[in-house]
C-alpha positions in Angstrom: 26.9 -8.2 4.9 26.8 -4.7 6.0 29.9 -2.6 6.1 32.2 -1.9 9.2 32.1 1.5 10.7 34.0 3.8 8.8 37.6 3.9 10.3 37.7 8.0 9.4 34.7 8.4 11.4 34.7 10.8 14.4 34.7 9.0 17.8 31.4 9.1 19.6 30.5 8.0 22.9 28.6 5.0 23.7 24.9 5.4 23.6 24.7 4.8 27.6 25.9 8.0 28.7 25.6 9.2 32.6 26.0 12.7 31.5 29.8 13.1 32.4 30.5 15.6 29.8 29.0 18.3 32.0 31.7 17.6 34.7 34.5 19.0 32.2 35.3 22.6 31.6 35.3 24.4 28.7 39.2 24.3 28.4 39.1 20.5 28.8 36.7 19.7 26.4 38.6 21.9 24.0 41.3 20.1 24.4 39.3 16.7 23.6 38.1 18.0 20.7 41.2 19.1 19.4 43.2 16.0 20.1 39.8 14.3 18.9 40.2 15.7 15.6 43.8 15.3 15.0 43.3 11.7 15.5 40.1 11.3 12.9 42.7 13.1 10.6 46.3 11.5 10.8 45.6 8.2 13.1 42.7 6.4 12.7 42.8 6.1 9.2 46.0 5.0 8.9 45.9 3.1 11.9 45.2 -0.5 10.5 47.9 -0.4 7.5 50.6 0.8 10.1 49.8 -1.8 12.4 50.3 -4.3 9.7 53.3 -2.9 8.1 54.9 -2.3 11.5 55.3 1.5 10.7 56.2 4.2 12.9 54.6 7.4 11.0 57.7 9.7 12.3 56.1 12.4 10.3 52.9 12.8 13.0 55.8 13.6 15.5 56.1 17.5 14.5 52.2 17.6 14.2 51.9 16.4 17.7 54.0 19.0 18.9 51.8 22.0 17.5 48.9 20.4 18.8 50.6 21.0 22.4 50.3 17.7 23.5 54.1 17.1 24.2 54.7 17.5 27.7 51.8 19.4 27.7 51.0 19.2 31.5 54.8 20.9 31.8 55.3 24.7 32.7 57.0 27.2 30.7 59.7 25.9 28.1 57.1 26.3 25.1 54.8 23.7 27.0 51.2 24.2 27.1 50.9 23.9 31.4 47.8 22.3 31.1 45.5 20.3 33.6 45.8 16.7 34.3 42.2 16.1 33.2 43.0 18.1 30.4 46.2 15.7 29.5 44.2 12.5 30.4 41.4 13.3 27.8 44.0 13.9 25.1 45.7 10.2 26.1 42.1 8.7 25.8 41.8 10.6 22.3 44.9 9.5 20.7 44.7 5.9 22.2 41.5 5.7 20.4 43.0 5.9 17.3 45.8 3.9 18.1 48.0 2.8 21.4 51.3 3.5 19.6 50.6 7.3 19.5 49.3 7.7 23.1 52.6 5.5 24.1 54.6 8.4 22.2 53.0 11.2 24.0 53.7 9.4 26.9 57.5 8.5 26.4 58.2 11.8 25.2 56.4 13.9 27.7 55.6 12.1 30.8 58.9 10.0 31.1 61.7 12.1 29.2 60.5 15.4 29.5 59.2 15.0 32.8 62.7 13.6 33.9 64.5 16.7 32.8 61.6 19.0 34.2 61.6 17.6 37.7 64.9 16.7 38.2 67.2 18.6 35.7 69.4 21.4 35.8 67.8 25.2 34.4 70.5 24.8 31.6 69.1 21.5 30.9 65.7 22.4 30.9 66.6 25.2 28.1 68.4 23.1 26.4 66.2 20.2 25.4 62.8 21.0 26.5 61.7 23.5 24.0 62.6 21.4 21.3 61.1 18.3 22.9 57.8 20.5 23.2 57.8 21.4 19.7 58.5 17.6 18.5 61.9 18.9 16.5 63.7 16.3 19.3 62.4 12.9 20.7 63.3 11.7 23.9 63.4 8.4 25.4 63.5 6.7 28.7 65.8 4.2 29.5 65.0 2.2 32.6 63.7 -1.8 32.4 66.9 -3.9 31.7 66.2 -7.2 30.3 66.4 -9.8 33.2 63.1 -7.7 34.0 61.3 -4.3 34.7 59.7 -4.8 37.6 62.3 -4.9 40.1 64.5 -1.4 38.9 66.6 -1.6 42.3 68.5 -4.8 40.7 69.7 -2.7 37.9 72.9 -3.7 36.7 73.6 -0.8 34.4 76.4 1.1 36.1 78.0 4.9 35.6 81.3 5.1 37.1 83.4 8.2 37.6 86.5 9.0 35.3 88.0 12.2 35.9 85.6 14.8 35.0 83.3 12.3 33.1 81.3 9.3 33.7 81.5 6.0 31.9 78.2 4.1 31.4 78.1 0.1 30.8 75.0 -1.8 30.6 71.6 -3.0 28.9 68.4 -1.6 28.9 65.2 -3.7 26.7 61.8 -1.9 25.6 62.8 1.0 25.5 60.2 3.1 23.7 61.6 5.3 20.6 65.0 4.5 21.7 66.3 4.0 17.6 64.6 7.5 16.4 65.6 9.3 19.9 68.1 12.3 19.8 68.5 12.1 23.5 68.2 9.2 26.1 67.0 9.8 29.4 69.3 6.8 30.9 69.2 5.6 34.6 72.0 3.7 36.1 73.5 2.7 39.4 76.4 4.6 40.7 78.6 4.7 44.0 76.3 7.2 45.2 73.0 5.5 44.1 71.2 5.3 40.8 71.2 8.6 38.6 69.9 9.8 35.9 72.0 10.7 32.8 71.1 12.7 29.2 72.6 10.8 27.0 72.6 12.3 23.3 72.1 9.1 20.8 74.8 9.8 19.0 77.0 9.5 21.8 80.2 6.8 21.0 79.1 3.6 22.9 75.2 4.0 22.9 73.1 1.5 20.3 69.5 1.0 19.6 68.4 -1.9 17.9 64.5 -2.0 17.3 62.5 -5.0 18.2 61.1 -6.5 15.2 58.9 -9.4 16.1 56.4 -7.8 18.5 52.5 -8.6 17.5 51.6 -5.6 19.9 52.4 -1.8 19.5 53.7 -2.6 15.9 53.4 1.1 14.9 55.3 2.0 17.6 59.0 1.8 18.2 60.7 -0.6 20.9 64.2 -1.4 21.4 67.0 -3.0 22.8 69.6 -0.3 23.8 73.2 -1.2 24.7 75.4 1.2 26.7 79.3 0.3 25.9 81.6 2.4 27.5 79.8 5.5 27.0 81.5 8.6 27.9 79.2 11.7 29.0 80.5 15.1 30.6 79.6 15.8 34.1 76.7 18.2 33.0 75.0 15.1 31.8 74.1 14.0 35.4 70.4 15.1 36.5 71.5 17.1 39.6 68.2 16.9 42.0 67.7 13.2 41.2 69.6 10.6 43.6 67.9 7.0 44.1 65.0 5.5 42.4 62.4 8.4 43.4 63.6 9.9 40.1 62.2 7.1 37.5 59.5 6.4 39.9 57.7 9.7 39.8 58.1 10.0 36.2 56.5 6.5 35.6 53.7 7.8 38.3 52.8 10.5 35.4 52.9 8.1 32.9 50.6 5.7 34.5 48.4 8.2 34.8 48.2 8.4 31.2 47.3 4.9 30.9 44.4 5.3 33.2 43.0 7.6 30.8 44.2 6.2 27.8 43.0 2.8 27.2 39.5 3.8 27.5 39.7 5.5 24.3 40.0 1.6 22.6 37.2 0.5 25.1 34.8 3.3 23.8 35.7 2.4 19.8 35.5 -1.3 20.5 32.0 -0.7 22.5 30.9 1.5 19.6 32.0 -1.1 16.7 29.6 -3.7 19.0 26.6 -1.4 19.2 26.6 -0.4 15.4 27.4 -4.3 14.2 24.8 -5.7 16.3 21.9 -3.0 15.0 23.1 -4.0 11.4 23.7 -7.8 11.4 20.8 -10.1 11.1 20.6 -13.7 12.3 18.1 -15.8 12.6 15.7 -13.3 11.6 16.1 -10.6 13.2 19.0 -8.1 14.4 21.9 -9.2 16.6 21.0 -6.7 19.0 17.7 -7.7 19.9 18.7 -10.9 21.6 19.2 -10.8 25.5 22.6 -12.8 25.4 24.2 -9.8 23.3 22.4 -7.1 25.3 23.4 -8.4 28.4 27.1 -7.9 27.2 26.6 -4.7 25.5 25.0 -3.4 29.0 28.2 -5.5 31.0 30.5 -3.5 28.7 28.8 0.1 28.8 28.8 0.1 32.7 32.5 -1.2 32.9 33.2 1.8 30.4 31.2 4.9 32.3 33.1 3.3 35.6 36.4 3.5 33.9 35.6 7.1 33.1 34.3 8.5 36.5 37.4 6.8 38.2 39.7 8.4 35.7 37.8 11.5 36.1 38.2 11.2 39.7 41.9 10.4 39.9 42.6 13.8 37.6 40.6 15.8 40.0 42.8 14.3 42.6 46.2 14.9 40.6 45.2 18.7 39.5 44.4 19.3 43.2 47.8 18.0 44.5 46.3 15.3 46.5 47.3 12.1 44.4 48.9 8.8 45.7 50.8 6.4 44.2 48.1 3.8 45.4 45.4 5.5 44.0 47.2 5.8 40.6 47.7 1.7 40.9 43.8 1.8 41.6 43.0 3.5 38.0 45.7 1.5 36.1 45.0 -1.8 37.3 41.3 -1.3 36.7 41.0 0.7 33.6 43.4 -1.7 31.6 41.9 -4.9 33.0 38.2 -3.6 32.1 39.1 -2.5 28.6 40.6 -5.7 27.6 37.8 -7.5 29.0 35.5 -4.9 26.6 37.8 -5.6 23.8 37.7 -9.7 24.1 33.6 -9.1 24.8 33.3 -7.1 21.7 35.0 -9.5 19.7 32.8 -12.5 20.3 29.8 -9.8 19.4 31.3 -9.7 16.2 32.1 -13.2 15.5 34.7 -14.4 12.8 34.5 -10.7 11.3 36.0 -9.6 14.4 39.5 -11.4 14.1 39.7 -9.0 11.1 40.9 -5.6 10.3 37.4 -4.7 9.2 37.0 -3.6 12.7 39.7 -2.4 15.0 39.4 -4.5 18.0 42.1 -7.0 17.7 44.5 -4.2 17.2 43.6 -2.7 20.2 43.2 -5.8 22.1 46.9 -6.8 21.0 47.9 -3.1 22.0 46.4 -3.3 25.2 48.2 -6.6 26.3 51.3 -4.5 26.0 49.9 -1.9 28.1 48.8 -4.1 30.6 52.2 -5.1 31.2 54.3 -1.7 30.8 54.4 0.9 33.4 53.7 -1.9 36.2 52.0 -5.1 35.6 48.5 -6.2 37.2 50.6 -8.0 39.7 52.9 -5.0 41.0 49.9 -2.8 41.0 47.9 -5.3 42.9 50.6 -5.0 45.6 51.1 -1.5 45.9 47.3 -1.6 46.4 47.7 -4.5 48.9 50.3 -2.7 51.1 48.4 0.4 51.1 45.6 -1.5 52.4 47.5 -3.6 55.0 50.5 -2.4 55.9 52.6 -5.3 54.9 55.4 -5.1 52.0 54.8 -8.1 50.4 57.1 -7.5 47.2 60.6 -9.6 47.1 
């Protein structure tokens, strides 16, 4: 039996190449290459062990800050101010190592830091963003509630005024980084609409408990959060955010990163299928020489390349300031769905060995199941697209 591909080998594009590389700028390729090197050195070699052990490698957080990827799309406050395509390529390279680390960058930068950068006061930005960009401070984004994440308008978490303070009561679920965060962006209903609050996680009444029975994103941290008479001062409110426009704008940032990110696991799974099918011999010849194997590999390569071109187009729209939520939904729906299908098909090419940790395929497949759900399920994105096409709103 031939050995599986080395876990620490640098990522390579599949053999079929539509010459997309020349469509990127030198700066974008520099971001890609730097993050690819970081991933190959610090994430890929330990990804399987961390998945098995449910281990969040907190020592990498400062390294990601030094790399410049935390809030890298934000201007100022120690952030890189990079373009959308550069951020997308960074997401793809991180998720090629493990989805947990693209998720970390997404929660920290696209959700928590974006909320402060978009909707915070100058004082709030100065207080939190520089330390979050460097990785000295970790943030989380508390929106989803136990009864369901697809209907935030029905949130039960409530904040009431009490003199000059706010008192928050409620529960949140599936909150990434909740137990390791220093500050939580908590979204709560108020008498004046949904508001965002910056809640230091040491505040009395704030508790976060890890969800430990996950079979996906095992190297990441997701939590149940309880707010029990959690008191914060008036200046904890994000002053520019009233209503769901605030959290939705941040979700769109995170969804955009997913459009690119999931292509990383797809690429790595496809690479494993090509290499293994060349090496493994059955019925007297390489598995790659069979027509059915080539059909699978060809279909997967086509879908991967289409997904990359779609991500690039969406990234260019975002850099030009013309990206709509429905266009993000097209990218998220398609690229997650196709990446999952690639992982599942690669598993069949690898045979029984595909269910072992000799190959990263089952780990990527399990992680992608979470990505399919968070930041909008397939059904939610289909309804966003459907409403845009028909003019009729099908949400309840």
